[in-house]
C-alpha positions as CSV (number, residue, x, y, z in Angstrom):
1,M,133.9,75.3,105.4
2,T,134.4,71.3,105.7
3,T,131.5,69.3,103.9
4,A,129.0,66.9,104.9
5,S,128.5,65.5,101.9
6,T,129.4,65.7,98.8
7,S,126.1,64.1,96.5
8,T,124.1,65.9,94.1
9,H,120.0,66.2,94.7
10,T,117.7,66.2,92.7
11,S,114.2,67.0,93.9
12,P,111.1,67.1,92.9
13,P,108.4,70.1,93.0
14,R,106.6,70.8,95.4
15,P,103.0,70.7,93.8
16,S,101.9,74.4,93.3
17,T,98.7,74.5,94.8
18,T,100.5,73.2,98.7
19,P,99.5,76.5,101.1
20,F,102.2,77.7,103.2
21,E,102.8,75.2,106.5
22,H,101.2,76.0,110.1
23,D,102.8,77.2,112.2
24,P,103.0,74.7,115.0
25,G,103.4,77.3,117.8
26,D,100.3,79.2,116.8
27,T,97.1,78.2,118.9
28,K,94.9,79.0,116.0
29,P,93.6,76.1,113.9
30,P,95.3,76.0,110.3
31,M,94.1,77.6,107.3
32,T,91.9,75.3,105.5
33,Q,92.2,77.5,101.9
34,P,95.9,79.5,101.0
35,L,95.5,83.4,102.0
36,Q,97.3,86.0,101.0
37,P,99.8,86.2,103.8
38,L,99.5,89.0,105.9
39,L,103.0,91.3,106.4
40,H,102.0,93.6,109.3
41,D,104.2,91.8,112.2
42,S,106.8,90.9,110.3
43,V,110.6,92.5,109.9
44,V,111.9,93.1,106.1
45,T,115.4,94.1,105.3
46,L,116.5,94.8,101.9
47,T,118.2,96.2,99.2
48,A,116.6,96.1,95.2
49,P,116.0,93.5,94.3
50,S,116.4,91.1,97.4
51,Q,114.6,91.5,100.7
52,V,114.6,89.0,103.9
53,W,111.4,88.7,105.8
54,S,110.8,87.5,109.0
55,A,109.5,87.4,112.3
56,S,110.5,90.0,114.9
57,D,113.4,87.6,116.4
58,G,114.8,87.1,112.8
59,S,113.5,83.6,112.2
60,A,112.1,83.0,109.4
61,G,109.3,80.1,108.5
62,T,106.5,79.9,110.8
63,R,104.5,82.3,108.2
64,A,103.7,82.5,104.8
65,I,106.1,85.9,103.7
66,H,108.6,84.6,105.6
67,G,112.3,84.5,103.8
68,F,115.1,85.3,101.7
69,Y,114.3,86.7,98.2
70,H,115.4,87.8,94.9
71,S,113.5,89.0,92.4
72,D,110.5,87.7,91.9
73,L,111.9,84.8,93.3
74,R,111.7,83.2,97.1
75,L,115.2,81.2,97.3
76,L,114.9,80.4,101.2
77,D,111.8,80.5,103.6
78,R,113.4,79.0,106.4
79,I,116.0,81.2,108.4
80,R,116.3,79.2,112.3
81,L,119.0,80.1,114.7
82,T,119.5,77.4,117.6
83,V,121.6,77.1,120.8
84,D,122.0,73.6,122.2
85,G,119.0,72.9,120.4
86,A,116.7,75.5,121.6
87,A,115.6,78.9,120.0
88,P,117.3,82.2,122.4
89,E,115.1,84.2,123.7
90,H,114.3,87.2,121.7
91,I,114.5,90.9,123.5
92,A,115.0,93.7,120.6
93,T,115.4,94.5,117.3
94,A,116.5,97.4,115.9
95,T,117.0,98.3,112.2
96,P,119.9,101.1,111.7
97,D,119.0,101.3,108.0
98,A,116.6,99.3,105.6
99,A,119.6,96.9,104.3
100,T,120.4,96.0,108.5
101,A,118.5,94.2,111.6
102,V,119.7,93.4,114.7
103,F,118.1,90.6,116.6
104,T,119.1,90.4,120.4
105,S,118.5,87.6,122.3
106,L,119.9,85.7,125.8
107,A,120.9,82.8,125.9
108,R,119.7,81.6,129.6
109,G,120.4,77.9,128.8
110,I,124.2,78.8,129.1
111,D,124.2,81.0,131.4
112,D,123.9,80.8,135.0
113,A,120.9,81.1,137.5
114,T,121.4,84.4,138.6
115,A,118.2,87.4,137.6
116,D,120.8,89.5,135.6
117,P,121.5,87.8,131.7
118,R,125.1,87.5,131.2
119,V,124.7,85.4,128.0
120,R,123.4,87.8,124.7
121,I,123.4,86.9,121.2
122,D,123.5,89.5,118.9
123,Q,122.4,88.5,115.3
124,T,122.4,91.6,112.6
125,R,121.2,90.5,109.3
126,T,122.5,92.8,106.5
127,T,120.6,92.0,102.7
128,A,122.8,93.4,99.8
129,P,121.4,93.0,95.8
130,G,121.7,88.9,95.3
131,R,123.2,88.1,98.9
132,L,122.1,87.7,102.2
133,D,125.1,88.0,105.0
134,E,124.7,87.0,108.6
135,R,126.9,88.0,111.5
136,I,126.7,86.2,115.1
137,V,128.3,87.0,118.0
138,V,127.8,85.6,121.6
139,R,128.7,87.3,124.3
140,N,129.5,85.9,127.6
141,A,129.8,88.2,130.9
142,L,130.4,85.3,132.8
143,G,133.3,84.9,135.1
144,S,134.1,81.3,133.6
145,A,134.1,79.9,129.8
146,V,130.8,78.7,128.2
147,R,130.3,75.9,125.7
148,A,127.7,75.3,123.0
149,T,126.1,74.2,120.2
150,L,125.0,77.3,117.8
151,A,123.3,76.0,114.6
152,V,121.8,77.7,111.7
153,D,118.8,75.6,110.0
154,L,118.2,76.9,106.3
155,S,115.7,75.5,103.7
156,A,115.7,76.0,100.4
157,D,112.5,77.0,98.4
158,F,112.3,79.1,95.2
159,T,108.5,79.8,95.2
160,P,107.7,82.3,92.7
161,M,106.2,85.4,94.6
162,Q,102.7,85.2,92.5
163,E,102.6,81.6,94.3
164,V,103.9,83.1,97.5
165,K,100.8,85.9,97.3
166,A,98.3,83.2,96.8
167,G,99.4,81.4,99.9
168,L,100.5,78.8,98.3
169,R,104.2,77.4,97.6
170,G,106.3,75.3,95.8
171,S,109.3,75.7,93.0
172,A,108.6,75.8,89.1
173,A,111.3,73.8,88.7
174,P,113.3,71.0,90.2
175,I,115.8,71.6,93.5
176,T,119.2,69.9,93.1
177,R,122.1,70.5,95.5
178,Q,125.9,70.6,94.7
179,T,128.7,71.3,96.9
180,T,131.4,73.2,95.2
181,A,134.5,74.8,96.8
182,A,132.3,78.2,96.8
183,G,129.7,76.4,99.6
184,L,126.1,74.0,99.3
185,V,124.8,75.5,95.7
186,F,121.0,75.0,95.2
187,R,119.6,75.4,92.1
188,S,115.9,75.2,89.9
189,G,116.2,76.2,86.7
190,D,118.1,79.1,86.1
191,V,118.7,80.3,89.6
192,S,121.1,79.5,91.9
193,V,121.8,80.2,95.7
194,T,125.2,79.7,97.4
195,L,124.8,79.1,100.8
196,S,128.3,79.6,102.9
197,A,130.0,79.6,106.3
198,P,133.4,79.6,106.7
199,D,135.4,77.2,109.6
200,T,132.4,75.2,109.9
201,S,130.3,71.9,108.9
202,F,127.4,71.5,107.5
203,T,124.6,68.6,107.2
204,A,122.4,68.7,104.1
205,D,119.3,66.9,103.0
206,E,117.2,67.3,99.2
207,T,116.0,71.0,100.2
208,S,117.8,71.7,103.2
209,L,120.7,72.5,105.3
210,T,122.0,73.0,108.9
211,F,125.3,74.7,109.9
212,R,126.9,73.7,113.3
213,W,129.5,75.9,115.3
214,Q,131.3,74.1,118.4
215,I,131.7,77.1,120.3
216,D,133.9,78.5,123.2
217,V,133.2,81.7,124.5
218,P,135.8,82.8,127.4
219,A,135.1,84.6,130.5
220,N,133.6,88.2,129.7
221,G,134.8,87.3,125.9
222,E,132.8,86.7,122.8
223,V,132.9,84.8,119.5
224,A,131.9,85.8,115.9
225,L,129.9,83.5,113.1
226,A,129.1,84.3,110.1
227,W,127.1,82.7,107.4
228,S,125.7,83.9,104.0
229,A,123.1,83.4,100.8
230,A,124.7,84.5,97.5
231,V,122.2,83.9,94.7
232,D,123.3,83.6,91.1
233,D,120.1,84.7,88.5
234,P,121.4,85.0,84.6
235,T,116.7,85.5,84.4
236,A,116.7,89.1,86.0
237,V,115.6,92.1,83.9
238,V,116.8,94.3,87.0
239,A,119.2,95.1,89.5
240,G,120.4,97.0,92.5
241,A,121.6,100.6,92.1
242,A,124.2,102.7,94.1
243,P,122.6,105.0,97.2
244,S,122.0,108.4,96.2
245,A,124.6,110.9,97.6
246,E,122.3,113.6,97.5
247,W,119.8,112.1,99.0
248,S,122.4,110.8,101.8
249,A,123.3,114.7,102.2
250,F,119.6,116.1,102.6
251,R,118.6,117.5,105.8
252,A,115.7,118.8,107.3
253,E,115.0,120.7,110.3
254,T,111.2,121.3,111.7
255,G,109.4,122.8,114.6
256,D,107.0,119.5,114.0
257,S,109.9,116.6,114.5
258,R,107.3,114.0,112.8
259,L,108.3,116.0,109.6
260,A,112.1,115.9,110.2
261,A,111.6,112.3,111.5
262,W,109.5,111.0,108.2
263,L,111.5,112.7,106.1
264,S,114.7,110.6,107.6
265,R,113.2,107.2,107.5
266,A,111.5,107.8,103.9
267,L,115.0,108.6,102.4
268,A,116.7,105.4,104.0
269,D,113.8,103.7,102.8
270,L,113.9,104.8,99.2
271,Q,117.5,104.5,98.9
272,S,116.8,100.6,99.6
273,L,114.5,100.8,96.0
274,R,116.8,102.0,93.9
275,M,116.8,100.2,91.0
276,T,118.0,99.6,87.2
277,T,117.7,97.5,84.4
278,V,120.5,95.1,83.4
279,A,120.5,96.4,79.8
280,H,120.7,99.7,81.2
281,P,122.9,100.0,84.8
282,D,123.5,103.4,84.5
283,D,119.5,104.6,84.8
284,V,118.3,104.4,88.0
285,F,114.3,104.2,89.0
286,L,112.5,103.2,91.9
287,A,111.2,100.2,93.2
288,A,107.5,100.2,93.4
289,G,107.4,98.2,96.7
290,A,108.2,95.2,98.7
291,P,107.4,92.5,98.8
292,W,105.0,92.4,95.9
293,F,106.0,94.8,93.6
294,F,109.7,94.8,93.7
295,T,110.1,96.1,89.6
296,L,109.7,98.7,87.4
297,F,105.9,99.7,87.7
298,G,105.6,103.3,85.1
299,R,102.7,105.1,87.2
300,D,104.4,104.1,90.6
301,S,108.0,105.1,89.7
302,I,106.9,108.5,87.8
303,W,104.7,109.6,90.4
304,A,108.0,108.6,93.2
305,A,110.2,110.5,91.0
306,R,107.6,113.6,90.8
307,M,107.6,113.9,93.9
308,L,111.3,113.9,94.8
309,L,112.1,116.9,92.4
310,P,113.1,119.0,95.2
311,L,115.8,116.2,95.9
312,G,117.0,116.8,92.4
313,T,115.9,116.0,88.9
314,E,118.5,113.0,88.6
315,T,115.8,110.4,89.5
316,A,113.0,112.0,87.1
317,A,115.6,112.1,84.3
318,S,116.4,108.7,84.9
319,T,113.3,107.3,85.1
320,L,112.3,108.8,82.0
321,R,114.4,107.4,79.7
322,V,114.2,104.1,81.3
323,L,110.2,104.1,80.6
324,A,111.4,106.0,77.3
325,R,113.5,103.0,76.2
326,F,110.2,100.9,76.4
327,Q,107.5,103.1,75.4
328,G,104.9,101.1,72.4
329,T,105.6,101.3,69.2
330,E,103.1,99.0,67.6
331,T,99.6,97.4,68.5
332,V,99.8,94.7,70.5
333,A,96.4,93.1,72.2
334,E,98.0,90.8,74.3
335,T,100.4,92.7,75.7
336,A,98.0,96.4,75.7
337,E,101.2,97.8,74.0
338,Q,100.1,101.1,71.8
339,P,102.2,103.2,69.7
340,G,103.3,106.1,71.8
341,K,102.3,104.6,75.4
342,I,104.1,103.9,78.8
343,M,104.1,100.6,80.2
344,H,103.1,99.3,83.4
345,E,104.9,96.7,84.7
346,L,108.4,94.4,83.7
347,R,108.5,90.9,85.2
348,S,111.5,88.3,84.1
349,G,108.7,86.3,83.1
350,T,105.1,85.9,83.1
351,L,103.0,86.9,85.9
352,T,100.0,84.4,86.7
353,I,97.6,85.7,89.9
354,P,96.7,82.2,91.1
355,G,92.7,82.2,91.8
356,E,92.3,85.5,89.9
357,G,92.2,84.3,86.4
358,V,94.8,87.2,86.0
359,V,97.5,86.0,83.5
360,L,100.1,89.2,82.1
361,P,103.4,89.2,80.0
362,P,106.5,90.1,81.0
363,L,106.7,93.6,79.7
364,Y,102.6,95.0,80.1
365,Y,101.6,98.2,79.1
366,G,97.7,97.7,81.1
367,T,98.0,100.9,82.4
368,V,95.5,104.2,81.0
369,D,97.7,106.9,82.9
370,A,101.2,106.1,83.2
371,T,101.5,108.0,80.0
372,A,99.8,111.4,80.6
373,L,102.1,111.2,83.9
374,W,105.4,110.3,82.0
375,V,104.8,114.0,80.2
376,C,103.9,115.8,83.2
377,L,107.0,114.5,84.7
378,L,109.0,115.6,81.7
379,H,107.6,119.4,81.9
380,D,108.2,119.2,85.9
381,A,111.6,117.6,85.5
382,W,112.4,120.7,83.1
383,R,110.8,123.3,85.2
384,W,113.0,122.2,88.3
385,G,116.5,122.2,86.0
386,M,116.7,119.2,84.2
387,P,119.5,119.9,81.5
388,G,118.2,121.2,78.2
389,H,119.8,118.5,76.5
390,E,118.6,115.8,78.4
391,V,115.1,117.0,77.6
392,E,115.5,117.4,74.3
393,A,116.4,113.9,73.5
394,L,113.2,113.0,75.1
395,L,110.9,114.8,73.3
396,P,110.3,112.6,70.3
397,H,108.9,110.6,73.0
398,L,106.7,113.4,74.6
399,E,105.5,113.8,70.8
400,A,105.0,110.3,70.4
401,A,103.3,110.1,74.1
402,L,100.8,113.0,73.1
403,A,99.7,111.4,70.4
404,W,98.9,108.5,72.0
405,M,96.5,110.5,74.3
406,R,94.4,111.3,71.3
407,D,94.5,108.5,68.9
408,Y,94.6,105.4,71.5
409,G,93.6,106.3,74.6
410,D,90.5,107.9,73.5
411,S,89.1,104.9,72.2
412,D,85.7,105.7,71.3
413,G,85.7,109.1,70.1
414,D,84.7,110.8,73.0
415,G,87.1,112.8,73.9
416,F,87.6,111.3,76.9
417,L,90.7,109.0,78.0
418,E,89.4,105.4,78.8
419,Y,90.3,101.8,79.5
420,V,89.3,98.3,79.2
421,D,90.8,95.3,79.4
422,S,90.5,93.2,75.8
423,T,92.3,90.2,76.3
424,G,89.9,88.8,79.4
425,H,92.8,87.5,81.6
426,G,94.5,91.6,82.1
427,L,93.8,93.6,84.3
428,A,89.9,95.0,85.1
429,N,90.7,98.2,86.3
430,Q,93.9,100.0,84.7
431,G,94.2,103.2,86.3
432,W,95.9,103.9,90.1
433,K,93.2,102.0,91.8
434,D,93.6,98.9,89.8
435,S,91.6,96.3,92.2
436,G,88.6,94.3,90.7
437,D,86.4,96.3,92.6
438,S,87.6,99.9,93.1
439,I,85.1,101.4,90.7
440,Q,82.1,101.1,91.7
441,W,78.5,103.2,92.2
442,R,77.5,104.3,95.4
443,D,75.6,101.7,95.9
444,G,78.2,99.6,95.4
445,T,77.0,98.4,92.4
446,L,80.8,97.6,90.0
447,A,80.8,100.0,86.8
448,E,81.1,98.0,83.7
449,G,84.0,99.1,81.1
450,P,85.0,100.8,79.1
451,I,85.8,103.0,82.4
452,A,86.7,106.8,81.8
453,L,88.4,108.2,84.9
454,C,88.1,111.7,86.2
455,E,92.2,112.1,87.3
456,V,93.0,110.6,84.3
457,Q,91.1,113.1,82.0
458,A,93.1,115.3,84.2
459,Y,96.6,114.1,83.9
460,A,96.1,114.7,80.1
461,Y,95.0,118.2,81.0
462,E,98.2,118.9,82.9
463,A,100.3,116.9,80.0
464,A,98.8,118.7,76.9
465,I,98.9,121.7,78.3
466,G,102.5,121.3,79.8
467,G,103.8,119.2,76.4
468,A,102.6,122.2,74.6
469,D,105.0,124.3,76.8
470,L,108.3,121.7,76.2
471,L,107.3,121.8,72.2
472,D,107.4,126.0,72.3
473,A,110.5,125.5,74.6
474,F,112.5,123.9,72.2
475,G,111.1,124.6,68.5
476,R,109.0,121.9,67.7
477,P,105.3,122.5,66.2
478,G,102.1,121.5,67.4
479,A,101.9,123.6,70.7
480,D,98.5,125.9,69.8
481,R,97.2,122.2,68.4
482,W,97.8,120.8,71.8
483,R,96.5,123.8,74.3
484,Q,93.5,123.9,71.9
485,W,93.1,120.5,72.5
486,A,93.5,120.9,76.3
487,A,91.0,123.5,76.1
488,A,88.2,121.4,74.9
489,L,88.6,118.7,77.2
490,K,88.2,120.8,80.4
491,Q,85.1,122.4,78.8
492,R,83.9,118.5,78.1
493,F,85.3,117.6,81.6
494,A,83.0,120.5,83.4
495,D,80.1,119.7,81.3
496,E,80.1,115.7,81.6
497,F,81.8,114.8,84.7
498,W,80.0,117.0,87.5
499,I,77.3,116.0,89.6
500,D,74.8,117.8,91.7
501,A,74.0,117.1,95.0
502,P,71.9,119.1,98.3
503,D,75.6,119.7,100.0
504,G,77.4,120.8,97.3
505,A,78.6,119.5,93.3
506,Y,81.8,117.2,93.5
507,P,83.4,115.4,90.1
508,A,82.4,111.7,89.1
509,V,84.9,109.0,89.9
510,A,84.3,107.8,86.7
511,L,82.2,107.4,83.4
512,D,81.0,104.4,82.9
513,A,80.4,102.6,79.0
514,S,77.2,104.6,78.8
515,K,78.6,107.5,79.7
516,R,76.8,107.9,82.7
517,R,78.8,109.6,85.8
518,V,79.7,107.0,88.4
519,D,78.5,108.6,91.2
520,T,80.6,107.2,94.2
521,L,82.6,110.0,96.3
522,T,86.2,108.8,95.9
523,S,90.0,110.7,96.8
524,N,90.1,110.5,92.9
525,I,88.9,113.6,93.1
526,G,92.0,115.3,95.0
527,H,94.1,114.4,91.8
528,L,92.2,117.0,89.6
529,L,94.1,120.1,92.1
530,G,96.4,121.7,90.6
531,T,96.0,120.2,87.1
532,G,94.6,123.2,85.7
533,I,91.5,121.5,84.8
534,L,89.1,122.6,87.1
535,T,88.3,126.7,87.9
536,P,88.8,128.2,91.0
537,E,85.2,127.4,91.8
538,Q,85.1,124.0,91.1
539,S,88.2,124.0,93.3
540,E,86.6,124.9,95.6
541,L,84.2,122.3,96.1
542,V,86.6,119.6,95.5
543,A,88.5,121.2,98.3
544,R,85.4,121.1,101.0
545,R,84.7,117.8,100.0
546,L,88.4,116.2,100.4
547,V,88.4,117.6,104.4
548,S,84.9,116.4,105.4
549,P,84.7,113.4,107.9
550,E,82.7,111.2,105.2
551,L,86.8,111.2,103.5
552,S,89.3,112.8,105.4
553,S,90.1,110.0,108.4
554,G,92.7,111.8,110.7
555,Y,95.4,109.5,109.3
556,G,94.6,110.8,105.9
557,L,92.3,111.0,102.7
558,R,90.2,107.7,102.8
559,T,89.8,106.4,98.9
560,M,86.2,105.9,99.3
561,S,83.4,108.1,101.2
562,T,82.0,106.3,104.5
563,D,78.6,107.0,103.2
564,S,78.9,104.8,100.0
565,D,77.3,100.8,100.3
566,G,81.3,99.7,99.2
567,Y,82.8,101.8,102.1
568,W,85.1,99.3,103.9
569,P,88.0,100.4,106.3
570,L,90.0,97.9,105.6
571,S,89.2,97.5,101.4
572,Y,92.2,97.5,99.4
573,H,90.6,101.0,97.3
574,G,87.2,101.2,99.0
575,G,87.8,103.1,102.1
576,S,91.7,102.6,103.1
577,V,94.0,105.6,103.0
578,W,96.8,105.9,100.9
579,A,100.3,107.9,101.8
580,H,100.6,109.3,98.1
581,D,97.2,109.4,97.2
582,T,96.7,112.4,99.8
583,A,100.6,113.7,99.0
584,I,98.7,113.8,95.7
585,A,95.8,115.8,97.4
586,V,97.6,118.0,99.8
587,L,100.4,118.9,96.8
588,G,97.3,119.9,94.5
589,L,95.1,122.1,97.9
590,A,98.3,123.7,98.3
591,R,98.5,124.9,94.4
592,D,95.6,126.1,94.0
593,G,96.1,128.2,97.2
594,H,93.6,126.1,100.0
595,R,96.3,126.3,102.9
596,E,94.2,124.9,105.5
597,E,92.6,122.0,103.8
598,A,96.1,121.0,102.5
599,A,97.3,121.1,106.0
600,V,94.4,119.1,107.8
601,L,95.5,116.3,105.3
602,A,99.4,116.8,105.7
603,D,98.7,116.5,109.2
604,G,96.6,113.1,109.0
605,L,100.0,111.7,107.4
606,L,102.2,113.3,109.7
607,A,100.0,111.2,112.5
608,A,99.9,108.5,110.6
609,A,103.5,108.5,110.4
610,E,104.2,108.2,113.9
611,G,101.9,105.6,114.1
612,F,103.9,103.5,111.8
613,G,107.5,104.2,113.3
614,Y,107.6,106.3,109.8
615,R,107.6,103.9,107.5
616,M,104.4,104.3,105.9
617,P,103.2,101.4,104.6
618,E,101.9,101.1,100.9
619,L,98.5,102.1,102.1
620,H,96.5,101.8,106.2
621,S,93.2,101.5,107.2
622,G,90.2,103.9,107.0
623,D,89.0,104.0,110.4
624,S,88.4,107.5,112.2
625,A,91.7,108.6,114.3
626,T,88.6,109.6,116.6
627,D,88.0,106.3,117.1
628,S,91.7,104.5,117.2
629,A,94.7,106.3,119.1
630,V,97.1,105.0,116.1
631,P,96.6,104.3,112.7
632,V,95.1,100.7,112.0
633,P,96.8,98.4,109.7
634,Y,96.0,97.2,106.3
635,P,97.6,93.8,107.2
636,A,99.0,93.1,103.8
637,A,100.3,95.9,102.6
638,C,103.9,96.6,101.1
639,R,106.9,98.6,103.1
640,P,108.4,100.1,102.3
641,Q,106.6,101.7,99.2
642,A,108.1,104.2,97.3
643,W,105.3,106.6,96.6
644,S,104.6,106.5,100.2
645,A,108.1,107.6,101.1
646,A,108.4,110.2,99.0
647,A,105.0,111.4,100.1
648,A,107.2,112.8,102.7
649,V,109.1,114.7,100.4
650,A,105.8,116.3,98.6
651,V,104.3,117.2,102.5
652,L,107.7,119.2,102.7
653,Q,107.6,120.7,98.8
654,A,104.0,122.1,100.0
655,K,104.7,123.1,103.8
656,L,107.6,125.3,102.1
657,G,105.2,126.4,99.3
658,L,108.2,125.8,96.3
659,T,107.6,126.8,93.0
660,A,110.3,126.0,90.3
661,D,110.6,127.8,86.9
662,A,114.5,126.6,86.1
663,P,114.1,128.5,82.3
664,A,113.4,131.9,84.1
665,E,116.2,130.4,87.2
666,R,113.3,131.1,89.4
667,L,112.7,128.9,92.7
668,D,109.8,130.6,94.3
669,V,109.3,129.7,98.2
670,D,106.0,130.8,99.9
671,P,105.8,128.5,103.2
672,D,102.3,128.3,104.9
673,P,102.7,130.3,107.8
674,S,100.4,127.2,110.5
675,A,103.7,125.3,109.3
676,G,106.2,126.4,111.8
677,F,110.0,126.8,112.0
678,M,111.7,124.8,109.1
679,R,116.0,124.4,107.6
680,V,116.0,122.2,104.7
681,H,120.1,121.9,103.7
682,G,120.0,119.8,100.1
683,V,117.2,120.9,98.3
684,R,118.2,121.0,95.0
685,F,117.0,123.6,91.8
686,A,119.0,123.4,88.5
687,G,121.4,121.3,89.6
688,E,122.3,123.0,92.8
689,P,122.2,122.6,96.4
690,R,119.6,125.4,98.1
691,D,119.4,126.0,101.7
692,I,115.8,127.3,102.8
693,A,114.7,128.4,105.8
694,A,111.2,129.4,107.3
695,G,109.6,130.4,110.4
């Protein structure tokens, strides 16, 4: 790489209140206020903790989400390829895996005038942890050589992720540039990105750089060029992890080809979401999702690991250890830490969400459900064959988590776990539906906290029973006390949560501050199934509700019933469909013996997966399949999302009827007869692969 500048320039930060620039090619008028970027029509390549978002032709810079990110920072906000000053004409995009995209275009400006295109460009983008590489191949099928100037225009940005999400831009610290032997380095604060390309020259100004190549492509020949971006981030708290060999070896053949296709894409996406903490690089967990939640989230990482147990206990075991290291030891109001509590999210710095009044510390504990779910994951991992010494090492954390449920989770002594934000700038809702309007009455009025969610009581019941089994199995005291605690919770739940209705009773989504039953019918009730907190009769009532047309969209389970005043199909938690939410209900239905209902919801997910090219987004619209031939995207949904991808394995588990009991050396297989032919290679039980055939 030859240099065109050796200067060092300091650029003042752009104001963080500056909205993203308007796309000059967009015929719509520019927005007068910043808005959260839409994601549904952009292409992403990623390997945690790095990601690139672009248009379908590979260019970045015309949409607010576009750019090259590492951790919670956008390093570059413009990537643009030109040939003799003009953008080539895009014709195809291929994504062979989550980390790679190939953008194919035509360079007709240097082609001849015949109808058949003879000069094409293949731009291969590969994203690795802390690195972006591009290889550009110009192919010439003409009988004579062609000459052209290729240029790649790049722009440094350094906008924090929370600013991007708010539709804003601007670095938190001045941007400097300096030419080094490795390339041109842009830096903001402690983080830098080095841009380099072999055998070319560049020009640069305060925050941008342009590589230029003068190329001669021989007749019937090709020329290959390359450039790269490498990140140095000493502030990072998370890092990338190697792919799982066991996941790579997994294979499924299914009579319903949609399931096999979904599993294949889901596992490829999950490989790209594997992360570690910088402090403990040997323990892998799954990042919640790209772009917004590309880090450790307690609840999300637990659910994803739990759904993936049929593929082995390694991810579950390492996720449990990672979260155990962060388990609360003291009471700190500002971070919501409490002794025994499992954390909510980990960031490299304070997370300030513009316009929402939310300011979260780098390590935040504002979640009411992760602690009980951690216990459930430990119990389930033990049943799937997590080595005994690894389980035993975590039993002190188990005891602390159980104690948190009793001593802190139940903040007012009524026997239910509830939450309330005491800081005024934390999360107002702290279950999995954590948006500000997610818990509301049927008339649309917001419920007032402290809030006791129905599913959290079910998690706590399951955790107490599973925790008691673990205590017994490893000869530790307290098991009977926790079974008694669980029995009392089950009775209180039956007494306090159920709402009578002409078409059948159903559980309230929550109890509010006055212990009133919040009467909206929601998908939360699906999480009660399979936990043991319901009687068989109650389970039947819940199963019937879940497949009603008010909740079942044909593309999965709506988060809120259509007969609620607050329902809207594009509401984040008030009518949309979440794949993981539906998959949890499918597993619960299968466990409780409601196979027909499980098949209905599973088929909805398969229809949605097909509609999204088998990369299931974080969520999608609740529009009915009878009204729309394809699922309608929720345009700001993350993708890939760990628990949405893991939902494919959950559906497979439900269809195969897998029940693991490693202590008894039993893996029961009871396939759903309606599922048809299935042959699976690579299910792992007690550390060993199993091949399973059904139908």
